[in-house]
C-alpha positions as CSV (number, residue, x, y, z in Angstrom):
1,M,-30.4,-28.0,-40.4
2,L,-32.0,-30.6,-38.2
3,W,-34.7,-29.6,-35.8
4,F,-35.5,-31.8,-32.9
5,R,-37.8,-31.6,-29.9
6,R,-36.2,-31.8,-26.5
7,K,-37.3,-34.7,-24.4
8,K,-39.2,-33.3,-21.4
9,I,-38.5,-34.7,-18.0
10,D,-41.5,-35.9,-16.2
11,P,-42.9,-32.9,-14.2
12,E,-43.2,-35.1,-11.1
13,K,-39.5,-36.1,-11.3
14,W,-38.6,-32.4,-11.8
15,D,-40.6,-31.4,-8.7
16,E,-39.1,-34.2,-6.7
17,M,-35.5,-33.2,-7.6
18,N,-36.2,-29.5,-6.9
19,K,-37.8,-30.3,-3.5
20,M,-34.7,-32.4,-2.7
21,V,-32.5,-29.3,-3.4
22,L,-34.7,-27.1,-1.3
23,N,-34.9,-29.6,1.6
24,L,-31.1,-30.1,1.6
25,T,-30.7,-26.3,1.6
26,K,-33.1,-25.8,4.5
27,E,-31.2,-28.5,6.4
28,K,-28.0,-26.6,5.8
29,K,-26.5,-29.6,4.0
30,L,-25.0,-27.2,1.5
31,E,-22.5,-29.5,-0.2
32,E,-25.2,-32.1,-0.9
33,A,-27.6,-29.3,-1.9
34,L,-25.0,-27.8,-4.3
35,S,-24.4,-31.2,-5.9
36,A,-28.1,-31.8,-6.3
37,A,-28.7,-28.3,-7.6
38,K,-26.0,-28.8,-10.3
39,E,-27.7,-32.0,-11.4
40,L,-31.0,-30.2,-11.5
41,Y,-29.4,-27.5,-13.7
42,K,-28.0,-30.1,-16.1
43,E,-31.4,-31.7,-16.3
44,A,-33.0,-28.3,-17.0
45,L,-30.6,-27.6,-19.8
46,K,-30.9,-31.1,-21.3
47,N,-34.7,-31.2,-21.1
48,Y,-35.8,-27.6,-21.4
49,G,-33.0,-25.5,-22.8
50,K,-31.5,-22.2,-21.7
51,K,-34.7,-20.2,-21.9
52,H,-37.2,-22.0,-19.7
53,K,-38.8,-21.4,-16.2
54,N,-37.2,-24.5,-14.8
55,T,-33.8,-23.3,-15.9
56,V,-34.4,-20.1,-14.0
57,T,-35.4,-22.1,-11.0
58,A,-32.2,-24.2,-11.2
59,L,-30.0,-21.1,-11.6
60,N,-31.7,-19.3,-8.8
61,N,-31.2,-22.4,-6.5
62,L,-27.5,-22.5,-7.4
63,G,-27.0,-18.8,-6.7
64,F,-28.8,-19.1,-3.4
65,I,-26.9,-22.1,-2.2
66,N,-23.5,-20.5,-3.2
67,M,-24.6,-17.4,-1.3
68,L,-25.2,-19.5,1.8
69,K,-21.8,-21.0,1.4
70,K,-20.4,-17.5,1.2
71,D,-19.0,-18.1,-2.3
72,F,-20.3,-14.7,-3.4
73,D,-18.7,-14.6,-6.8
74,E,-20.1,-17.9,-7.9
75,A,-23.5,-16.9,-6.4
76,E,-23.5,-13.6,-8.3
77,S,-22.7,-15.4,-11.5
78,Y,-25.6,-17.8,-11.2
79,L,-28.1,-15.2,-10.0
80,L,-27.2,-12.8,-12.9
81,M,-27.7,-15.6,-15.3
82,A,-31.1,-16.4,-13.6
83,L,-32.0,-12.7,-13.9
84,Q,-31.2,-12.6,-17.6
85,V,-33.1,-15.7,-18.4
86,S,-36.1,-14.9,-16.1
87,E,-36.5,-11.5,-17.8
88,K,-36.7,-13.2,-21.2
89,V,-39.1,-16.0,-20.0
90,Y,-41.4,-13.9,-17.7
91,G,-40.8,-10.3,-18.7
92,R,-39.0,-7.6,-16.8
93,F,-41.7,-6.8,-14.3
94,S,-42.8,-10.2,-13.2
95,K,-42.8,-11.7,-9.7
96,E,-40.3,-14.3,-10.8
97,V,-37.8,-11.6,-11.8
98,A,-38.5,-9.9,-8.5
99,V,-37.5,-13.0,-6.6
100,V,-34.2,-13.2,-8.4
101,N,-33.6,-9.5,-7.8
102,M,-34.4,-10.0,-4.1
103,N,-31.8,-12.8,-3.9
104,L,-29.3,-10.5,-5.7
105,G,-30.1,-7.8,-3.1
106,K,-29.5,-10.3,-0.2
107,L,-26.2,-11.3,-1.9
108,Y,-25.0,-7.7,-2.2
109,M,-26.0,-6.9,1.4
110,L,-23.9,-9.9,2.5
111,K,-21.0,-8.8,0.4
112,A,-21.2,-5.3,1.8
113,K,-21.2,-6.7,5.4
114,E,-18.2,-8.8,4.6
115,I,-16.4,-5.7,3.2
116,K,-17.4,-3.7,6.2
117,D,-16.1,-6.4,8.6
118,V,-12.8,-6.5,6.8
119,I,-12.4,-2.7,7.0
120,T,-13.4,-2.7,10.7
121,A,-10.8,-5.4,11.4
122,F,-8.2,-3.5,9.5
123,N,-9.0,-0.2,11.3
124,T,-8.9,-2.0,14.7
125,E,-5.6,-3.6,13.9
126,W,-4.1,-0.4,12.5
127,R,-5.4,1.7,15.4
128,T,-3.8,-0.8,17.9
129,E,-0.5,-0.7,16.0
130,V,-0.4,3.1,15.9
131,E,-1.4,3.5,19.6
132,N,1.3,1.0,20.7
133,K,4.1,2.8,18.9
134,D,6.0,5.6,20.5
135,M,5.2,8.5,18.1
136,P,7.2,11.7,18.0
137,E,5.7,14.8,19.5
138,T,5.3,16.5,16.1
139,C,3.4,13.5,14.7
140,D,-0.4,13.6,15.0
141,Y,-1.2,10.1,13.7
142,K,-3.1,9.3,16.8
143,K,-5.5,12.2,16.2
144,T,-6.3,11.2,12.6
145,K,-9.6,9.4,12.1
146,I,-8.8,5.8,11.1
147,S,-11.9,5.8,8.9
148,Q,-10.3,8.3,6.6
149,F,-7.9,5.7,5.4
150,A,-10.4,3.0,4.6
151,E,-13.6,4.6,3.4
152,V,-15.4,2.9,0.7
């Protein structure tokens, strides 16, 4: 079996590429940021492999950008990969793992808010529909709490 050493990218170039991703993200140029973050991830894999701190950074960036784009499934996928790698690289109780967990927490809060908004919209639409119908006297649909039908 052949063993080879990975060629390491110049640390200054890595920092420059990472800063570009961060700046594009701050400027809300999310499509450009996502493209740059994908390139950064490819460079991380090529130069450092799967289990390296720069790979964690690239995965975390991808997860965060996708979260901002409200592509929650893609964001979750990247952040979970970042969590798995960061635990191997830094150890379970490191500040780097805490940062990835914090981003996962933000993601799950946003997902929960989106679900709540959908349920609220459904309840409002359903309530309006029920209230606008001429219900028989024996029917007590109007007295039923709408939230009973869509609790999570």
